[in-house]
Phi, psi and omega in degrees: 000136186296123174088351182269074180210157177304323176301314184292311177305313180296319180298315181289322178287329174291318180298314179295320176294323176295317178296325178292312176302313181295322180294316179293325184295344182267355184249141336281338178241137182304132172241090191301334182288313178294327176297313179296321174302319183295314180294327174290320175297314182299318178289321179294337181297326177292319176296316181300314180301313181293325177294317178296322179295316175298329179283002176101004181264009181265172173288148177293147178280158182302322182298318181289323180295318181291323182291325185285332185283338182271000000 
């Protein structure tokens, strides 16, 4: 099933954490260091998800799932 993997969950949670950090850093006065940290965490979540998926913690692709069923 698409996205039901440790890699996907980790990437999504890191992305949400980064967005939360960046959003809170803008309230009530912008704190640009924390905003930048939040943006870096958000962007790094995609890299972490891709690395975890490459390490075998991702969901199988549809092509692999169909081949294993036959």
